[in-house]
C-alpha positions as CSV (number, residue, x, y, z in Angstrom):
1,M,-7.4,-3.1,24.0
2,P,-5.6,-0.2,22.2
3,L,-2.0,0.3,23.2
4,T,-0.4,3.7,23.6
5,R,2.7,4.2,21.5
6,R,4.8,4.2,24.8
7,Q,3.5,0.8,25.8
8,L,4.3,-0.7,22.4
9,L,7.7,0.9,22.1
10,Q,8.6,-0.6,25.5
11,R,7.7,-4.0,24.2
12,L,9.7,-3.4,21.0
13,S,12.9,-2.0,22.6
14,A,14.9,-4.9,21.1
15,L,13.9,-3.9,17.6
16,P,15.6,-0.5,17.0
17,L,14.7,1.5,13.9
18,L,17.3,1.7,11.1
19,S,18.7,5.1,10.0
20,L,19.6,6.4,6.6
21,P,21.3,9.8,5.9
22,L,19.1,12.6,4.6
23,P,20.5,13.7,1.2
24,A,21.0,17.4,0.9
25,L,17.9,19.2,-0.5
26,A,18.1,22.1,-2.9
27,Q,19.0,25.3,-1.2
28,D,15.6,26.8,-2.0
29,S,13.7,23.8,-0.7
30,S,10.9,24.7,1.8
31,A,10.6,23.6,5.4
32,R,7.6,21.5,4.2
33,E,9.9,19.7,1.7
34,T,12.4,19.0,4.5
35,R,9.7,17.6,6.8
36,V,8.2,15.4,4.0
37,A,11.7,14.1,3.1
38,D,12.4,13.3,6.7
39,V,9.2,11.3,7.1
40,I,9.7,9.2,3.9
41,R,13.4,8.7,4.6
42,E,12.7,7.3,8.1
43,Y,9.8,5.1,6.8
44,S,12.0,3.6,4.0
45,A,14.8,3.0,6.5
46,Q,12.6,0.8,8.6
47,G,12.6,-2.1,6.1
48,Y,10.0,-4.4,4.7
49,H,6.5,-3.1,5.7
50,R,4.5,-6.3,5.3
51,T,1.5,-6.5,7.5
52,G,2.0,-8.3,10.9
53,T,5.8,-8.3,10.8
54,A,8.1,-6.7,13.4
55,V,8.8,-3.9,11.0
56,D,5.1,-3.2,10.5
57,T,4.7,-3.0,14.3
58,V,7.7,-0.8,14.9
59,S,6.6,1.4,12.0
60,G,3.2,1.9,13.7
61,A,4.9,2.8,16.9
62,W,7.1,5.3,15.1
63,L,4.1,7.0,13.4
64,A,2.3,7.2,16.7
65,D,5.4,8.6,18.3
66,R,5.6,11.3,15.7
67,M,2.0,12.3,16.3
68,E,2.6,12.4,20.0
69,A,5.6,14.7,19.5
70,M,3.2,17.1,17.7
71,G,0.9,17.1,20.7
72,V,-1.8,14.7,19.3
73,H,-2.6,11.7,21.3
74,A,-2.3,8.5,19.2
75,F,-3.3,4.9,19.8
76,L,-2.3,1.6,18.2
77,D,-5.5,-0.5,17.6
78,P,-4.9,-4.2,17.3
79,V,-5.9,-6.1,14.2
80,S,-5.9,-9.9,14.3
81,L,-4.9,-11.8,11.2
82,T,-3.2,-14.8,9.8
83,R,0.3,-14.0,8.4
84,V,2.1,-16.1,5.8
85,N,5.6,-17.2,6.8
86,E,7.6,-18.0,3.6
87,L,9.7,-21.0,4.5
88,Y,11.3,-22.2,1.2
89,T,10.7,-21.5,-2.5
90,R,12.4,-22.8,-5.6
91,F,11.9,-22.6,-9.3
92,A,14.3,-24.9,-11.2
93,F,14.4,-25.3,-15.0
94,D,17.1,-25.9,-17.6
95,G,19.9,-25.8,-15.0
96,I,18.7,-22.5,-13.6
97,V,17.4,-22.1,-10.0
98,M,15.4,-19.1,-8.9
99,D,13.7,-18.3,-5.6
100,G,10.5,-16.2,-5.4
101,V,7.6,-15.1,-3.3
102,P,4.4,-17.0,-2.8
103,L,1.1,-15.4,-3.7
104,H,-0.3,-14.9,-0.2
105,D,-3.9,-15.7,-1.0
106,G,-3.0,-18.9,-2.9
107,T,-2.3,-22.3,-1.6
108,F,1.1,-23.9,-1.0
109,T,3.1,-27.0,-1.9
110,D,4.8,-29.3,0.6
111,V,8.6,-29.1,0.9
112,E,9.1,-31.5,-2.0
113,G,7.2,-29.3,-4.4
114,I,5.7,-30.1,-7.8
115,S,7.4,-31.3,-11.0
116,G,6.0,-31.0,-14.5
117,R,6.1,-29.5,-18.0
118,L,6.4,-25.7,-18.4
119,G,3.8,-24.0,-20.7
120,A,1.9,-20.8,-21.1
121,L,-0.9,-20.0,-18.7
122,G,-4.0,-21.7,-20.0
123,S,-2.2,-24.6,-21.8
124,D,-2.3,-28.2,-20.7
125,A,1.1,-27.9,-19.0
126,E,1.4,-28.8,-15.3
127,I,3.2,-25.6,-14.6
128,G,1.6,-22.5,-16.2
129,V,3.6,-19.3,-16.7
130,I,2.6,-15.8,-17.3
131,M,4.3,-12.4,-17.3
132,L,2.0,-9.7,-15.8
133,P,2.1,-6.1,-16.9
134,A,2.8,-3.5,-14.2
135,G,-0.3,-2.2,-12.4
136,T,-3.2,-4.1,-10.9
137,S,-5.7,-4.5,-13.8
138,S,-5.2,-5.9,-17.3
139,E,-6.4,-8.8,-19.5
140,A,-3.4,-10.8,-18.2
141,H,-4.5,-10.2,-14.6
142,E,-8.0,-11.5,-15.5
143,Q,-6.5,-14.5,-17.2
144,L,-4.5,-15.3,-14.1
145,M,-7.6,-15.0,-11.9
146,S,-9.5,-17.3,-14.2
147,A,-6.7,-19.9,-14.2
148,R,-6.6,-19.8,-10.4
149,R,-10.4,-20.2,-10.0
150,E,-10.5,-23.1,-12.5
151,H,-7.3,-24.9,-11.2
152,R,-6.0,-25.2,-14.7
153,H,-2.4,-26.0,-13.5
154,K,-0.8,-27.8,-10.6
155,V,1.2,-24.6,-9.9
156,I,1.6,-21.2,-11.6
157,I,4.7,-19.0,-12.1
158,V,4.1,-15.3,-12.3
159,V,7.0,-13.3,-13.8
160,S,7.4,-9.6,-13.1
161,D,6.9,-7.4,-16.1
162,A,9.9,-6.6,-18.3
163,S,9.5,-2.9,-17.5
164,Y,10.8,-3.6,-13.9
165,P,14.4,-4.0,-13.0
166,D,15.7,-7.5,-13.8
167,S,16.1,-8.4,-10.2
168,G,13.4,-8.4,-7.5
169,E,9.8,-9.5,-7.6
170,A,6.9,-7.0,-8.2
171,L,4.2,-8.6,-6.0
172,L,0.5,-8.9,-6.3
173,N,-1.8,-7.9,-3.4
174,A,-3.6,-10.8,-1.7
175,E,-7.2,-9.5,-1.9
176,D,-8.5,-12.9,-0.8
177,A,-6.0,-13.5,2.1
178,A,-8.9,-14.6,4.4
179,T,-10.0,-17.2,1.9
180,P,-7.0,-18.6,0.0
181,F,-7.8,-20.4,-3.2
182,G,-6.5,-22.0,-6.4
183,P,-3.1,-23.7,-7.1
184,P,0.1,-22.5,-5.5
185,V,1.5,-19.4,-7.3
186,L,5.2,-18.4,-7.1
187,Q,6.1,-14.8,-8.1
188,V,9.6,-14.5,-9.6
189,A,11.8,-11.7,-11.1
190,N,12.2,-11.3,-14.9
191,T,16.0,-12.1,-14.7
192,H,15.7,-15.2,-16.8
193,W,12.7,-14.4,-18.8
194,Q,14.3,-15.4,-22.2
195,G,15.3,-18.8,-20.7
196,I,11.9,-19.4,-19.3
197,Q,10.3,-18.6,-22.7
198,A,12.7,-21.1,-24.3
199,S,11.9,-23.8,-21.8
200,M,8.1,-23.2,-22.2
201,A,8.4,-23.5,-26.0
202,A,10.3,-26.8,-25.6
203,R,7.8,-28.1,-23.0
204,E,10.7,-28.8,-20.7
205,Q,10.4,-30.3,-17.2
206,A,10.7,-27.9,-14.3
207,E,10.3,-28.1,-10.5
208,V,8.5,-25.6,-8.3
209,V,8.4,-25.4,-4.5
210,V,6.1,-23.0,-2.7
211,F,6.5,-24.0,0.9
212,A,5.0,-21.7,3.5
213,E,2.8,-21.7,6.6
214,R,0.1,-19.5,8.1
215,V,0.3,-18.3,11.7
216,P,-1.9,-16.1,13.8
217,T,-0.5,-12.7,14.7
218,T,-1.5,-9.1,15.5
219,A,-0.9,-5.9,13.5
220,Y,-1.9,-2.4,14.4
221,N,-3.9,0.5,13.0
222,V,-2.7,3.9,14.2
223,S,-5.5,6.3,15.2
224,A,-5.7,9.9,16.4
225,R,-8.2,12.7,16.7
226,I,-8.2,16.5,16.8
227,D,-11.3,17.8,18.4
228,G,-13.3,20.6,16.7
229,S,-14.9,23.5,18.4
230,N,-18.4,22.5,17.4
231,P,-19.2,18.9,18.4
232,D,-22.5,19.1,16.6
233,L,-20.7,19.1,13.2
234,A,-20.1,15.8,11.4
235,P,-16.4,14.7,11.6
236,L,-14.0,14.6,8.8
237,V,-11.8,11.5,8.4
238,I,-8.2,11.4,7.0
239,M,-7.1,7.9,6.1
240,T,-4.0,6.4,4.6
241,P,-2.6,2.8,4.4
242,R,0.8,2.3,6.1
243,S,1.7,-1.3,5.1
244,G,2.7,-2.9,1.8
245,W,5.3,-5.0,-0.1
246,W,9.0,-4.2,0.4
247,R,10.0,-0.8,1.6
248,C,7.3,0.9,-0.5
249,A,8.8,4.3,0.1
250,S,7.0,6.2,-2.6
251,E,3.9,4.0,-2.6
252,R,3.1,4.6,1.1
253,G,5.5,7.2,2.3
254,G,3.7,10.1,0.6
255,G,0.4,9.4,2.3
256,L,2.1,9.3,5.7
257,A,4.0,12.5,5.1
258,V,0.9,14.3,3.9
259,M,-1.2,13.0,6.8
260,L,1.3,14.5,9.3
261,E,1.4,17.8,7.3
262,I,-2.4,18.0,7.5
263,M,-2.2,17.4,11.2
264,Q,0.3,20.2,11.7
265,E,-1.8,22.6,9.6
266,L,-4.9,21.8,11.8
267,L,-3.0,22.4,15.0
268,A,-2.2,25.9,13.6
269,S,-5.7,26.5,12.3
270,P,-8.0,24.6,14.8
271,P,-11.0,23.0,13.1
272,A,-14.7,23.6,13.8
273,R,-15.5,19.9,13.2
274,D,-13.7,16.9,14.7
275,V,-11.0,15.4,12.5
276,I,-10.3,11.6,12.8
277,F,-7.0,10.2,11.6
278,T,-6.5,6.5,10.7
279,A,-3.3,5.0,9.3
280,N,-4.2,1.4,8.5
281,T,-2.2,-1.8,8.3
282,G,-3.3,-4.7,6.0
283,H,-3.4,-2.7,2.8
284,E,-1.9,-5.6,0.7
285,L,-4.3,-8.1,2.4
286,G,-7.6,-6.7,1.0
287,H,-7.6,-3.5,3.1
288,L,-7.8,-5.7,6.2
289,G,-7.1,-2.9,8.7
290,L,-9.6,-0.5,7.2
291,Q,-12.2,-3.2,7.1
292,Q,-11.8,-3.7,10.8
293,M,-11.9,0.0,11.5
294,L,-15.2,0.2,9.6
295,K,-16.6,-2.9,11.3
296,E,-15.9,-1.2,14.7
297,N,-17.4,2.1,13.5
298,P,-20.3,0.9,11.2
299,S,-22.0,4.3,11.0
300,L,-18.9,6.3,10.3
301,P,-18.8,6.0,6.5
302,A,-22.2,7.6,6.1
303,D,-22.1,9.8,9.2
304,A,-18.8,11.5,8.4
305,D,-18.9,14.7,6.5
306,L,-16.1,13.5,4.3
307,W,-13.3,11.0,4.0
308,I,-9.9,12.1,2.6
309,H,-8.0,9.2,1.2
310,L,-4.3,9.6,0.9
311,G,-3.6,6.7,-1.4
312,A,-0.7,5.1,-3.2
313,N,2.1,6.4,-5.4
314,F,1.4,10.1,-5.7
315,G,4.8,10.7,-4.2
316,A,6.6,8.5,-6.7
317,T,9.1,9.8,-9.2
318,G,7.3,9.8,-12.6
319,S,3.9,9.4,-11.0
320,Q,0.8,10.4,-12.9
321,V,-1.4,11.7,-10.1
322,R,-5.1,10.7,-10.1
323,L,-7.9,12.4,-8.1
324,Q,-11.2,10.8,-7.3
325,Y,-14.3,12.6,-6.0
326,A,-17.6,11.5,-4.7
327,N,-19.4,14.4,-6.3
328,D,-18.8,17.5,-8.4
329,D,-18.9,19.9,-5.4
330,L,-15.8,18.2,-4.0
331,R,-14.2,18.4,-7.4
332,Q,-14.8,22.2,-7.6
333,I,-13.5,22.8,-4.1
334,S,-10.3,20.8,-5.0
335,Q,-9.8,22.4,-8.3
336,R,-9.9,25.9,-6.8
337,Q,-7.1,25.0,-4.3
338,L,-5.1,23.3,-7.1
339,R,-5.3,26.2,-9.5
340,R,-3.8,28.5,-6.8
341,R,-0.7,26.2,-6.7
342,Q,-0.6,25.5,-10.5
343,L,-1.3,21.8,-9.8
344,S,-3.5,19.5,-11.9
345,P,-4.0,15.8,-11.8
346,G,-2.9,13.7,-14.7
347,A,-6.1,11.7,-14.5
348,E,-9.5,11.7,-12.7
349,T,-11.8,8.8,-12.0
350,P,-15.2,9.6,-13.5
351,I,-17.6,10.7,-10.7
352,G,-19.9,7.8,-9.9
353,N,-17.4,5.1,-10.9
354,R,-16.1,2.8,-8.2
355,P,-12.8,4.4,-7.1
356,L,-9.4,2.8,-6.7
357,G,-7.7,2.0,-3.4
358,E,-9.3,2.4,0.0
359,A,-11.7,5.0,-1.3
360,R,-13.6,2.0,-2.8
361,N,-14.5,0.9,0.8
362,I,-16.1,4.3,1.5
363,H,-17.8,4.4,-1.9
364,D,-19.3,1.0,-1.2
365,A,-20.6,2.2,2.2
366,R,-22.2,5.2,0.5
367,G,-19.8,7.7,2.1
368,R,-18.4,10.9,0.6
369,Y,-14.7,10.9,-0.3
370,L,-11.9,12.9,-1.9
371,S,-9.0,10.7,-2.9
372,I,-5.5,11.1,-4.3
373,L,-3.3,8.3,-5.7
374,G,-1.0,7.8,-8.7
375,S,1.1,5.6,-10.9
376,N,4.5,4.2,-10.1
377,P,7.1,2.6,-12.3
378,L,8.4,0.7,-9.3
379,F,5.0,-0.3,-7.9
380,H,5.3,-3.3,-5.4
381,H,9.0,-3.7,-6.3
382,P,12.0,-3.8,-3.9
383,D,13.5,-0.8,-5.6
384,D,10.7,1.5,-4.4
385,R,12.9,3.0,-1.7
386,W,14.5,6.2,-0.6
387,P,15.7,8.4,-2.2
388,N,15.6,7.6,-5.9
389,A,12.0,6.4,-6.1
390,V,10.6,9.6,-4.3
391,D,9.7,13.0,-5.7
392,V,9.9,15.1,-2.6
393,A,9.1,18.5,-4.2
394,N,6.0,17.2,-5.9
395,T,4.9,15.4,-2.7
396,A,5.3,18.6,-0.7
397,R,3.2,20.6,-3.2
398,W,0.3,18.1,-2.9
399,A,0.8,18.2,0.8
400,E,0.2,21.9,0.8
401,A,-2.8,21.7,-1.4
402,F,-4.5,18.9,0.6
403,S,-3.7,20.7,3.9
404,N,-5.5,23.8,2.7
405,I,-8.4,21.8,1.3
406,V,-8.8,20.1,4.8
407,V,-8.6,23.4,6.6
408,Q,-11.3,24.9,4.4
409,L,-13.6,21.9,4.8
410,T,-13.2,21.7,8.6
411,Q,-14.0,25.4,9.2
412,A,-17.6,25.2,8.0
């Protein structure tokens, strides 16, 4: 059964939220910028937002509490899953010892680990190594997927791209978390990349431990609704993921801040059609929370008038914002609002192509969608945190644009 935020907060009273100071904004900053900054600052301060953890649960209660404070009743809808507990990791070579993070949809070693020769991914070495470019799609990503499917190595080391800071692991999403496969994979920072390359060239011996366990747990989607004046109109759905690797301040914080801005705008300009809000856990686990929401509401993708997807990274410093539309009518409506604010996306997914992020779930279910997301130089990295990773002013501008788009689309 869904829990109210009060019930959940009572259960979590022993897990207080962290607090970070709010840096001074420019004197000419708007009230919207201040609100956006406040949301992302608090979200980042909570800690590691991995699905099914205490932080993820507290963060869901925090978001529901913010909605309740605005006068919108919010619920926490339970999502059952199996969470990976990382027990012990070790990558030892040439006198160097590193820890790392297991790939959560891979398999694991025992506590003794695996020893063998180091070599490039695809070689005959027992331990295959690859450095992955930033992002989620490349030839190297395909090479890794093939090596996992074909069990080409006893264990695989994935090194974070050289474009990232030299400490901290930039992690891969676990798209197949429900059906783990392949050899164990350990993700490590690029701190000792030169040494790793030298050991690979010399075919030196190394040791890898990827020791972890899977335990059942519960995470929570956050849902809310603003009723429209005409119940005969099809609803509009606003969705954003709220979980991810590390603090993910700019990856996920922008979507949460914009969702709350849209909610506030609709309270000031009441909609004709119902507006459903869903902030989903399980993003990094193959969109697990959204999948459950769609399973529980199988007709909603097609029955809804529109899905607004507030996706990853558009609030990041240095982000190239991308828009995705189900059809040209939605593109034209969006462009009119953007021109008024001198905004334009850096990229657009061609209409008809399968979109990125959670919009793909709606596309696959033949629903209509308008989606915003972007690039991020700190994507899935521990340094994606408040304040340096976040472009507050730009996030606020997109918040204004999308709030006005939603008000327009909910009036007719």
